[in-house]
BAFI-3210 file (N, C-alpha, C; in Angstrom, 3 decimals, decimal comma, padded with zeros to 6 digits):
// residues 274
n [1|2|3|4|5|6|7|8|9|10|11|12|13|14|15|16|17|18|19|20|21|22|23|24|25|26|27|28|29|30|31|32|33|34|35|36|37|38|39|40|41|42|43|44|45|46|47|48|49|50|51|52|53|54|55|56|57|58|59|60|61|62|63|64|65|66|67|68|69|70|71|72|73|74|75|76|77|78|79|80|81|82|83|84|85|86|87|88|89|90|91|92|93|94|95|96|97|98|99|100|101|102|103|104|105|106|107|108|109|110|111|112|113|114|115|116|117|118|119|120|121|122|123|124|125|126|127|128|129|130|131|132|133|134|135|136|137|138|139|140|141|142|143|144|145|146|147|148|149|150|151|152|153|154|155|156|157|158|159|160|161|162|163|164|165|166|167|168|169|170|171|172|173|174|175|176|177|178|179|180|181|182|183|184|185|186|187|188|189|190|191|192|193|194|195|196|197|198|199|200|201|202|203|204|205|206|207|208|209|210|211|212|213|214|215|216|217|218|219|220|221|222|223|224|225|226|227|228|229|230|231|232|233|234|235|236|237|238|239|240|241|242|243|244|245|246|247|248|249|250|251|252|253|254|255|256|257|258|259|260|261|262|263|264|265|266|267|268|269|270|271|272|273|274]
n.u [-025,472|-024,949|-022,954|-023,644|-021,949|-019,258|-020,126|-020,782|-019,777|-020,362|-018,725|-017,633|-015,885|-016,408|-018,190|-017,537|-016,904|-016,655|-017,199|-016,656|-014,923|-012,078|-011,377|-009,862|-009,465|-012,381|-011,978|-009,761|-010,967|-012,754|-012,240|-010,356|-011,776|-012,735|-010,978|-009,172|-007,144|-003,250|-002,662|-001,459|-003,126|-005,528|-004,829|-006,121|-007,280|-009,521|-011,270|-012,230|-013,328|-013,540|-014,132|-012,054|-012,869|-011,112|-008,855|-007,987|-008,054|-006,369|-004,518|-005,010|-004,445|-001,994|-002,459|-003,579|-005,011|-006,137|-006,762|-007,544|-008,899|-008,857|-008,909|-008,097|-009,062|-006,208|-004,711|-003,946|-003,474|-003,189|-000,829|-000,931|-000,347|001,379|-001,116|-001,404|-001,583|-002,597|-003,161|-004,567|-004,512|-005,216|-003,457|-003,050|-003,052|-001,318|000,826|000,663|000,426|-001,229|-001,627|-003,542|-003,415|-004,327|-002,448|-000,185|-000,167|000,547|000,962|002,385|002,413|003,414|003,619|003,664|003,024|003,078|001,515|001,509|000,100|000,540|000,833|001,405|000,015|001,053|003,483|003,955|004,420|004,369|006,316|006,960|007,037|007,779|007,121|007,014|007,010|005,611|006,155|005,333|005,232|005,290|004,042|006,301|007,788|008,362|008,932|009,174|010,154|011,108|011,139|011,549|011,149|010,496|010,868|010,627|010,456|009,777|009,639|009,003|010,143|009,035|009,771|012,203|013,252|012,962|013,508|013,589|014,396|015,464|015,507|015,143|015,218|015,244|014,396|015,706|014,754|017,935|018,545|016,588|017,188|018,644|018,713|016,577|016,348|016,299|019,707|020,007|019,229|019,436|021,653|022,885|023,420|024,706|024,198|024,193|025,956|023,948|022,291|020,868|019,544|017,919|015,878|015,302|013,781|011,799|010,370|009,816|007,720|005,786|005,370|003,900|001,857|000,056|000,510|002,176|002,979|005,173|006,427|007,105|009,429|011,583|012,123|012,836|014,958|018,632|021,203|023,000|020,572|018,474|018,856|019,192|020,513|018,451|019,869|019,845|021,516|022,676|022,023|021,015|021,012|021,396|022,415|021,850|019,875|017,596|016,139|016,002|014,244|011,333|011,021|010,966|008,648|009,132|008,268|007,057|007,370|007,230|008,114|010,387|011,246|010,042|006,650|007,621|005,818|006,273|007,141|009,849|012,574|013,159|015,385|017,693|017,108|017,321|019,486|018,621|017,778|018,245]
n.v [033,678|031,151|028,666|024,922|022,697|019,583|016,956|013,642|010,516|006,776|006,142|006,998|009,554|012,704|013,849|015,998|019,421|020,784|022,997|023,720|025,560|027,051|024,949|024,177|026,605|026,785|024,766|025,185|027,635|027,180|024,865|026,080|028,493|027,123|025,385|027,791|028,139|028,691|025,928|023,217|021,353|018,671|015,956|015,736|014,083|014,358|013,050|013,082|013,628|014,008|016,900|019,295|022,782|025,811|026,306|024,622|023,078|025,498|027,829|025,816|024,884|023,592|020,256|019,470|016,963|016,597|014,779|013,815|011,916|012,775|015,501|019,461|022,409|025,601|027,203|024,887|024,827|027,198|029,681|028,289|026,333|024,956|023,040|019,756|018,245|016,067|013,829|012,097|009,965|007,073|004,427|004,973|007,135|008,578|007,386|007,979|010,856|012,462|015,270|016,990|019,618|022,937|026,113|027,974|026,602|026,011|029,579|031,066|030,114|029,004|026,916|023,312|020,203|018,945|016,518|015,144|012,845|012,953|015,616|019,355|022,748|026,065|027,775|027,196|026,385|028,768|031,730|030,315|030,002|028,292|025,558|022,254|020,016|017,477|016,259|014,833|017,182|019,556|022,579|025,719|028,303|027,322|026,946|029,494|033,311|031,994|031,237|029,873|026,388|022,911|021,257|018,909|017,438|014,718|013,964|015,952|019,502|022,537|025,117|028,106|027,693|028,165|031,077|034,660|033,033|032,947|031,212|028,825|025,501|022,771|019,563|017,969|015,852|014,868|014,475|016,698|018,750|020,662|023,435|024,499|025,841|028,964|030,200|032,656|032,483|030,306|027,238|024,602|021,262|018,599|015,427|015,351|013,354|012,345|014,090|012,799|010,437|011,931|012,841|010,455|008,557|011,464|010,003|007,939|008,561|010,212|007,680|006,387|007,544|008,074|006,365|006,154|004,692|005,958|007,368|004,686|003,792|004,866|004,494|002,251|002,315|001,697|003,542|006,255|008,390|009,556|012,280|016,372|018,561|021,787|025,345|028,778|032,011|032,913|031,086|031,729|030,140|026,599|023,641|021,658|022,559|023,347|021,349|020,732|021,170|020,743|018,566|014,864|011,750|008,553|006,249|002,510|-000,949|-001,012|-001,535|-004,230|-004,191|-003,200|-003,648|-004,149|-000,870|000,970|000,230|-000,102|-002,299|-002,813|-001,943|-003,339|-003,693|-000,558|-000,731|-000,152|003,521|003,589]
n.w [001,181|003,658|001,558|002,063|004,245|003,668|003,070|004,826|004,448|004,167|005,007|006,951|005,624|004,721|001,447|-001,009|-003,201|-005,379|-004,515|-002,298|-000,493|001,087|003,019|005,193|007,004|008,332|009,457|011,350|012,362|014,007|015,537|017,352|018,358|020,023|022,274|022,138|024,147|024,772|024,114|022,642|019,983|019,988|018,076|015,419|012,600|009,386|006,691|002,743|-000,274|-003,899|-005,731|-004,008|-003,432|-004,502|-001,902|-000,883|002,568|004,024|006,148|008,197|011,482|014,127|014,007|013,254|010,611|007,560|004,888|001,364|-001,453|-004,315|-005,399|-006,367|-006,375|-006,811|-004,160|-002,895|001,106|001,230|003,461|004,502|008,320|010,194|010,221|008,751|005,560|003,120|-000,113|-002,010|-005,142|-006,230|-007,220|-010,365|-011,233|-010,043|-011,448|-013,963|-013,779|-013,396|-012,700|-009,386|-007,758|-008,355|-009,033|-007,565|-004,484|-001,881|-000,315|000,133|002,914|006,404|008,305|008,731|006,642|003,438|001,694|-001,190|-004,102|-006,969|-009,202|-009,408|-010,560|-011,824|-010,211|-007,653|-004,279|-004,177|-002,020|000,305|003,971|004,972|005,517|004,730|001,910|-000,502|-003,939|-007,107|-009,573|-010,912|-012,797|-014,435|-012,283|-009,803|-006,528|-006,607|-004,884|-002,509|000,448|003,237|004,595|003,422|-000,220|-001,563|-005,408|-007,329|-009,110|-012,702|-013,608|-014,811|-016,283|-014,769|-011,466|-008,680|-009,132|-007,548|-005,089|-001,749|001,212|002,261|001,038|-001,896|-003,444|-006,210|-008,768|-010,437|-012,894|-013,588|-012,966|-015,284|-016,865|-015,840|-013,994|-011,939|-012,606|-011,557|-009,187|-007,617|-006,585|-008,020|-006,182|-004,478|-002,285|001,169|002,809|005,798|005,392|003,208|004,784|005,678|003,582|002,122|004,619|004,973|002,206|002,373|004,134|002,465|000,580|003,156|003,750|001,278|-000,436|-002,478|-005,666|-007,172|-004,667|-003,675|-005,584|-004,825|-002,043|-002,046|-003,370|-003,519|-001,727|-003,644|-003,887|-007,067|-006,356|-006,334|-004,526|-003,812|-003,810|-002,556|-003,873|-002,471|000,185|003,534|005,930|007,075|006,029|008,383|010,217|008,104|008,486|010,423|011,548|009,908|011,734|011,059|011,210|013,009|010,104|010,123|009,285|006,292|002,293|001,733|-001,112|-004,150|-006,401|-009,564|-010,374|-012,446|-013,961|-014,651|-013,216|-010,143|-008,193|-004,948|-001,781|000,141|002,800|006,700|007,548|010,788]
ca.u [-026,450|-024,019|-022,896|-023,505|-020,337|-019,190|-021,406|-020,706|-020,408|-020,740|-017,405|-016,608|-014,895|-017,197|-018,050|-016,622|-017,529|-015,938|-018,330|-016,405|-013,662|-011,169|-012,021|-009,136|-010,150|-012,849|-012,262|-009,162|-011,004|-013,620|-011,433|-008,933|-012,506|-013,626|-009,886|-009,037|-005,786|-002,226|-001,313|-001,232|-004,480|-005,481|-004,248|-007,993|-007,727|-010,897|-010,969|-013,152|-013,243|-014,377|-012,875|-012,652|-013,008|-010,807|-007,882|-008,508|-006,535|-005,791|-004,686|-004,568|-003,654|-001,635|-002,635|-005,066|-004,642|-006,358|-006,532|-008,766|-008,479|-009,260|-008,399|-008,015|-008,170|-005,741|-003,885|-003,778|-002,483|-002,645|-001,443|-000,889|-000,116|001,108|-001,247|-000,839|-003,215|-002,746|-003,798|-003,908|-006,018|-004,851|-001,517|-003,186|-003,147|000,199|001,268|000,210|001,381|-002,290|-002,112|-004,479|-004,182|-003,724|-001,785|-000,078|000,048|001,349|001,153|002,585|002,908|004,769|004,015|003,376|003,840|001,423|002,457|000,625|000,443|000,303|001,533|000,904|000,427|002,684|003,872|004,082|004,654|005,419|006,420|006,630|008,478|008,405|005,919|007,658|006,353|006,086|005,088|005,830|005,510|004,856|004,627|006,840|008,146|008,239|009,207|010,051|010,095|009,786|012,314|011,934|011,054|011,491|010,156|010,807|009,783|009,668|009,264|008,993|010,032|008,632|011,366|012,370|012,537|013,475|013,737|013,635|014,147|016,007|016,002|014,557|015,653|014,114|014,697|014,840|016,016|019,550|017,863|015,406|018,029|019,225|018,058|014,645|016,516|017,127|020,429|020,184|019,310|019,472|021,905|022,838|024,609|025,307|023,744|025,980|025,557|022,703|020,370|020,534|018,843|017,197|015,366|014,716|011,964|010,112|009,932|008,757|006,190|005,258|004,783|002,843|000,811|-000,349|000,606|002,323|004,685|005,959|007,277|007,474|010,889|012,685|012,377|013,593|016,892|019,977|021,696|022,800|019,008|019,215|017,830|019,998|020,136|018,437|019,734|019,450|023,202|023,124|021,824|022,361|021,109|022,059|021,158|020,601|018,650|016,839|015,496|015,846|013,079|010,765|010,159|010,836|008,287|009,010|007,782|007,106|006,479|007,967|007,854|011,982|011,003|009,475|006,593|007,236|004,720|006,157|007,627|011,420|012,534|013,241|016,480|017,594|016,853|017,809|019,571|017,491|017,637|017,476]
ca.v [032,263|029,967|026,939|023,333|021,677|018,205|015,627|012,423|009,094|005,551|005,084|008,416|010,746|013,313|014,141|017,825|018,971|022,440|025,033|024,108|025,679|027,098|024,034|024,024|027,662|026,142|023,609|025,466|028,113|025,823|024,050|027,491|028,984|025,741|025,614|029,078|028,361|028,289|025,307|022,495|021,179|017,744|015,583|015,299|013,880|014,554|012,178|014,152|012,362|014,295|017,701|020,222|024,530|026,898|026,834|022,710|023,112|026,696|028,306|024,850|025,264|022,453|019,097|018,691|016,485|016,644|013,550|013,954|011,795|012,769|016,899|020,213|023,714|026,343|027,550|023,768|024,706|028,621|029,926|026,862|026,988|024,025|020,858|018,291|017,764|014,370|014,513|011,462|009,515|006,310|003,676|004,556|008,828|008,144|006,449|009,176|012,056|013,862|017,007|016,687|020,641|023,295|026,320|028,742|026,063|026,921|030,305|032,193|028,539|029,220|025,392|021,756|019,975|018,781|015,666|014,817|011,605|013,769|016,822|020,336|023,726|026,800|028,567|025,876|026,956|030,578|032,435|029,576|030,524|027,344|024,421|021,338|019,064|016,120|016,705|014,464|017,042|020,684|023,357|026,469|029,008|026,385|027,734|031,374|034,111|031,457|032,035|028,823|024,946|021,697|021,102|018,137|017,356|013,137|014,363|017,098|020,962|023,965|026,618|029,367|026,838|028,905|032,290|035,359|032,435|033,861|030,599|026,658|024,011|022,233|018,257|018,240|015,241|015,989|014,962|017,627|019,925|021,404|023,883|023,984|026,476|030,236|030,889|033,925|033,139|029,702|026,735|022,390|021,150|016,995|015,026|015,274|011,982|013,410|014,833|012,074|009,524|012,940|013,025|009,055|009,639|012,334|010,132|007,303|009,212|010,438|006,897|006,100|008,214|008,109|004,627|006,682|003,801|007,535|007,610|003,733|003,562|006,074|003,909|000,845|002,320|002,033|004,638|007,007|008,816|010,716|014,007|016,741|020,487|023,167|026,515|030,349|031,563|033,404|030,807|032,235|029,216|026,037|022,059|020,638|023,319|023,026|019,662|020,079|022,151|019,327|017,114|013,878|011,410|006,978|005,359|000,764|-001,320|-000,126|-002,360|-004,134|-003,990|-002,951|-004,453|-002,855|-000,569|002,126|-000,960|-000,132|-003,273|-002,155|-001,759|-004,026|-002,012|000,237|-000,004|000,746|003,676|004,425]
ca.w [001,439|003,436|001,276|002,669|004,681|002,589|003,771|005,801|003,219|005,528|005,936|007,758|004,570|003,057|000,093|-001,307|-003,826|-006,148|-004,742|-000,837|-000,339|002,486|004,342|006,603|007,527|008,412|010,556|013,011|012,725|015,108|016,741|017,682|018,888|021,194|022,652|022,560|025,446|023,143|024,004|021,402|019,913|020,096|017,006|014,593|011,099|008,949|005,184|002,060|-001,246|-004,503|-006,135|-003,978|-004,281|-004,357|-000,681|000,477|003,901|004,045|007,108|008,600|012,077|014,413|015,048|012,233|009,383|006,166|004,029|000,466|-001,934|-005,659|-006,178|-005,797|-007,299|-006,975|-003,316|-001,370|001,908|001,520|004,581|005,329|009,678|011,269|010,230|007,721|004,214|002,298|-001,101|-003,578|-006,243|-006,540|-008,462|-011,727|-011,018|-009,283|-012,247|-015,109|-013,580|-013,305|-011,750|-008,163|-007,563|-009,534|-009,287|-006,366|-003,937|-000,233|-001,162|002,647|003,862|007,399|008,458|007,966|005,414|002,424|-000,192|-003,081|-004,821|-008,431|-009,886|-009,152|-011,912|-011,715|-008,844|-006,247|-002,911|-003,542|-000,482|000,975|004,357|006,294|005,294|003,880|000,902|-001,248|-005,020|-007,921|-010,119|-011,224|-013,770|-013,869|-012,010|-009,047|-005,635|-006,233|-003,768|-000,746|002,499|003,998|004,346|001,999|-001,019|-002,370|-006,673|-007,372|-011,849|-014,210|-013,036|-015,205|-016,321|-013,923|-010,253|-007,451|-009,294|-005,771|-003,499|-001,340|001,855|002,654|000,280|-002,393|-003,418|-007,404|-009,854|-010,968|-014,453|-014,124|-013,071|-016,848|-017,791|-016,105|-012,519|-012,427|-012,553|-011,028|-007,578|-006,879|-007,847|-007,175|-005,236|-003,939|-001,075|001,780|003,808|007,166|004,500|002,193|005,411|006,334|002,638|002,607|005,375|003,779|001,610|003,294|005,073|001,966|000,741|004,033|004,181|000,264|-000,968|-004,019|-006,285|-008,191|-003,992|-003,993|-007,107|-004,933|-001,223|-002,041|-003,895|-002,326|-001,694|-004,177|-004,727|-007,922|-006,066|-006,434|-003,965|-004,768|-002,857|-003,140|-003,939|-000,757|001,507|005,411|007,811|007,512|005,769|009,032|010,469|007,393|007,937|011,870|011,600|009,527|013,028|010,668|012,125|011,876|010,332|010,491|007,763|004,564|002,053|001,642|-002,516|-005,143|-007,327|-011,268|-011,081|-012,518|-015,981|-014,680|-012,060|-008,746|-007,009|-003,928|-000,545|001,072|004,293|007,219|008,403|012,208]
c.u [-024,886|-023,951|-022,640|-022,478|-020,910|-019,948|-020,735|-020,577|-020,329|-019,706|-016,576|-015,389|-016,566|-016,782|-017,927|-016,463|-016,472|-016,278|-017,695|-014,976|-013,181|-011,601|-011,213|-009,100|-011,346|-012,973|-011,471|-009,996|-012,499|-012,895|-009,993|-010,406|-013,586|-012,522|-008,930|-007,811|-005,088|-001,017|-002,156|-002,632|-004,754|-005,188|-006,149|-007,512|-009,376|-010,666|-012,240|-012,760|-014,327|-012,843|-012,983|-011,704|-011,551|-010,177|-008,672|-007,342|-005,918|-006,122|-004,127|-004,094|-003,341|-002,168|-003,935|-004,465|-006,115|-006,078|-007,970|-008,263|-009,440|-008,695|-008,871|-008,161|-007,282|-005,877|-004,225|-003,056|-002,437|-002,211|-001,475|000,276|-000,300|000,317|-000,845|-001,950|-002,218|-003,873|-003,998|-004,905|-006,025|-004,056|-001,876|-002,882|-000,985|001,554|001,322|000,977|-000,176|-002,167|-003,789|-004,429|-002,760|-002,336|-001,512|-000,445|000,989|001,361|000,964|002,534|003,642|005,118|003,627|003,656|002,769|002,210|001,070|001,338|-000,139|001,172|-000,072|000,811|001,491|002,435|003,683|004,675|005,320|005,650|006,724|007,421|008,312|007,457|007,255|006,604|007,258|004,836|006,168|005,480|004,562|005,010|005,425|006,154|007,959|008,731|009,664|009,348|009,637|011,573|012,057|011,649|011,090|010,477|010,912|009,413|010,196|009,564|009,399|008,301|009,750|009,573|010,847|011,958|013,415|014,267|012,888|013,705|015,686|016,566|014,940|015,117|014,766|015,289|014,825|015,460|017,241|019,372|017,298|016,621|018,400|018,563|016,576|015,241|016,266|018,546|021,021|020,258|019,714|021,019|021,976|024,175|023,929|024,588|025,006|024,625|024,372|021,589|019,983|018,820|017,559|015,760|014,772|013,377|011,202|009,392|009,199|007,780|004,866|004,736|003,464|001,361|-000,007|-000,221|001,064|003,681|005,350|007,055|008,315|008,479|011,650|012,844|012,722|014,852|017,155|020,927|023,012|021,518|019,868|019,026|019,377|019,846|020,193|018,477|019,862|021,607|023,608|022,937|022,786|022,510|022,229|021,409|020,600|019,590|017,933|015,939|015,470|014,467|011,454|010,792|009,697|010,099|008,698|007,952|007,824|006,864|006,484|008,461|009,319|012,405|009,668|007,954|007,286|006,445|004,837|007,088|008,610|011,677|012,909|014,743|016,052|017,607|017,700|018,496|018,458|018,404|017,194|017,752]
c.v [031,213|028,301|025,590|023,247|020,739|018,212|014,486|011,510|008,567|006,365|006,593|009,715|011,116|014,079|015,597|017,527|020,342|023,642|024,903|024,530|026,786|026,741|023,876|025,262|027,088|026,090|024,707|026,514|027,663|025,616|025,127|028,228|027,751|025,270|026,408|029,191|027,819|027,619|024,298|021,970|019,946|017,105|015,120|014,890|014,306|013,878|012,869|013,353|013,753|015,278|018,955|021,621|024,292|026,753|026,029|023,226|024,551|027,534|026,990|024,656|023,569|021,506|018,327|018,233|017,283|015,905|013,967|012,784|012,028|014,326|018,139|021,056|024,464|026,340|026,495|024,386|026,258|029,326|028,377|026,722|025,903|022,721|020,530|017,915|016,560|014,566|013,353|010,956|008,231|005,834|004,660|006,145|008,696|008,470|007,732|010,531|012,241|014,320|016,552|018,192|021,535|024,463|027,845|027,769|026,818|028,345|030,938|031,326|029,438|028,043|024,914|021,770|019,678|017,195|015,227|013,912|011,443|015,186|017,976|021,925|025,114|027,371|027,673|026,696|028,372|031,117|031,639|029,593|029,842|025,981|023,416|021,038|018,299|016,474|015,658|014,950|018,966|021,413|024,791|027,662|028,593|027,053|029,041|032,452|033,313|031,181|031,209|027,053|024,657|021,028|019,844|017,721|015,631|013,368|015,307|018,602|021,192|024,304|027,729|028,743|027,418|030,917|032,897|034,277|033,438|033,217|029,687|025,966|023,267|021,214|018,351|016,725|016,009|015,064|015,979|018,773|021,032|021,017|024,809|025,465|027,843|031,026|032,062|034,109|031,710|028,550|025,241|022,136|019,221|016,550|014,814|013,719|011,863|013,189|013,948|011,113|010,484|012,650|011,914|008,963|009,994|011,448|009,165|007,266|009,406|009,136|005,499|006,737|008,606|007,356|004,426|005,237|004,097|006,916|005,959|003,120|003,568|005,314|002,995|001,222|002,140|003,153|005,003|007,124|009,574|011,839|014,705|018,157|021,317|023,863|027,673|030,474|032,125|032,550|031,412|031,131|027,902|023,959|021,953|021,378|023,376|021,750|019,530|020,487|021,255|018,970|015,643|012,743|009,024|006,468|004,025|001,132|-001,019|-001,303|-002,318|-004,149|-003,861|-003,262|-003,668|-002,157|-000,138|000,971|-000,661|-001,896|-003,002|-002,568|-002,578|-002,997|-001,651|000,022|000,079|001,688|003,448|005,344]
c.w [001,909|003,084|002,372|002,869|004,054|003,651|003,586|004,632|004,622|006,314|006,511|006,755|004,554|002,264|-000,042|-002,642|-004,080|-005,103|-002,553|-000,821|001,267|003,580|005,429|007,094|007,996|010,057|011,476|013,141|014,187|016,468|017,588|019,116|020,642|021,876|022,414|023,488|023,913|023,448|022,573|020,881|019,809|018,350|016,377|013,479|010,574|006,707|004,719|000,999|-002,492|-004,603|-005,151|-004,100|-003,545|-002,398|000,201|001,290|004,042|005,511|008,172|010,064|012,554|015,193|014,441|011,115|008,088|004,657|003,372|-000,692|-002,739|-006,023|-006,012|-006,531|-007,000|-005,249|-002,221|-000,436|001,808|002,746|005,914|007,408|011,086|011,031|009,027|006,704|003,918|001,099|-001,871|-004,452|-006,446|-007,185|-009,672|-011,909|-010,821|-010,351|-013,492|-014,647|-013,372|-011,890|-010,606|-007,387|-007,687|-008,616|-007,473|-004,924|-003,289|-000,282|000,585|003,330|005,208|007,565|008,365|007,321|004,488|001,504|-000,365|-004,284|-006,303|-008,505|-009,125|-010,765|-011,266|-010,610|-007,709|-005,421|-003,198|-002,157|000,819|002,033|005,458|006,726|004,252|002,835|-000,425|-002,778|-006,157|-008,639|-010,603|-012,397|-014,067|-012,926|-009,766|-007,852|-005,506|-005,174|-002,294|-000,111|003,446|004,058|004,039|001,103|-001,770|-003,795|-006,660|-008,723|-011,294|-013,725|-014,609|-015,047|-015,169|-012,343|-009,815|-008,367|-007,963|-005,178|-003,090|000,237|001,490|001,270|-000,929|-003,336|-005,031|-008,003|-010,557|-012,042|-014,546|-013,843|-013,840|-017,196|-017,455|-014,506|-012,994|-011,759|-011,846|-009,395|-006,984|-007,913|-006,668|-006,664|-004,722|-002,834|000,163|002,635|005,266|005,937|003,979|002,938|005,732|004,726|002,772|003,954|005,357|003,039|001,493|003,578|004,064|001,456|001,656|004,265|002,346|-000,832|-002,845|-005,050|-006,659|-006,329|-003,269|-004,517|-005,664|-002,835|-000,726|-002,966|-003,562|-003,414|-003,267|-004,502|-005,439|-008,024|-005,881|-005,488|-003,473|-003,375|-003,052|-002,664|-002,812|000,907|003,088|006,157|006,640|007,098|006,882|010,497|010,561|008,074|009,800|011,863|011,235|010,277|011,837|011,734|011,443|012,017|009,736|009,445|006,738|003,776|001,462|000,345|-003,252|-006,309|-008,581|-011,960|-011,462|-014,318|-015,855|-013,250|-010,631|-008,728|-006,384|-003,179|-000,458|001,994|004,902|008,238|009,987|013,494]
res [m|l|l|e|q|p|k|l|q|g|s|g|s|a|i|i|h|n|y|h|r|s|i|g|a|h|i|s|g|d|r|l|r|e|q|w|q|p|v|e|l|e|r|s|i|r|e|f|s|g|s|a|g|q|s|f|g|a|f|l|a|p|g|l|t|l|k|l|r|g|e|a|n|d|y|v|g|k|g|l|s|g|g|t|i|v|i|r|a|g|h|n|a|s|k|r|g|d|v|l|v|g|n|t|v|l|y|g|a|t|s|g|k|l|f|v|a|g|q|a|g|e|r|f|a|v|r|n|s|g|a|t|a|v|i|e|g|l|g|q|h|g|c|e|y|m|t|g|g|v|v|t|v|l|g|p|i|g|l|n|f|g|s|g|m|t|g|g|l|a|y|i|l|r|s|e|a|d|h|v|l|n|p|e|f|v|q|a|h|e|l|q|a|e|e|e|r|n|l|r|r|l|l|e|t|h|f|a|l|t|d|s|p|v|a|l|r|f|v|t|m|r|p|p|l|p|f|v|r|i|e|p|l|h|f|q|g|t|v|d|s|a|w|r|a|v|h|l|e|q|v|d|s|l|p|t|r|a|p|d|l|l|g|i|p|a|r|p|a|a|p|h|y|a]
***
């Protein structure tokens, strides 16, 4: 028997439960059946609240955005195919470093974006081949077998990061780079000027979508940002080409100074980058 679909609340968002699985696949399939021609899909945003079951946002198609206020189980964004997923649970969850998504997030993703104002379990972005993600911490084996895309981690990282990674780029805090990287596959590099500008714009987008106090701390920092680039030992592409595939959007009306949300005084505002 088919499970009932998430029910709408008065606000227009739907209450979601852990027995609602593969919601992105359902929505993308319906949209593609309605609009089967090979053209860009009309943009649509679906909002949910609660605890999503496995594979939330799986195979999400271009033009579709899923926003979840709550948490999600394993396999978020599995096979992500151009859509955007935003998950948050409020300021306190971000500040505490709550785990908002489970294991094996973005498994086999090919394109699209994921923004999570919290942490993830193990094997984040395993076999990711083109998606962009911002996460605020993750468990062991992050970016395992990754072949493309850009992953940014704003917090703690588990062991064996980058094992089997042959493509794509990751950005982690300099303070986290010791003892967690798999040196047989990846190495750390300092950021280039244009690269840092792109990273700052990505963090601004993360803050604009999630209202994350962790992201707010970084977007109001003056350069340089405390990140390093992680890339495969035998990286075949270029940093510029990796960022060109991200398709960064302009974000307006960002704060000029962060309040003391993390118990750490805010640094002076960064100069505006066009």
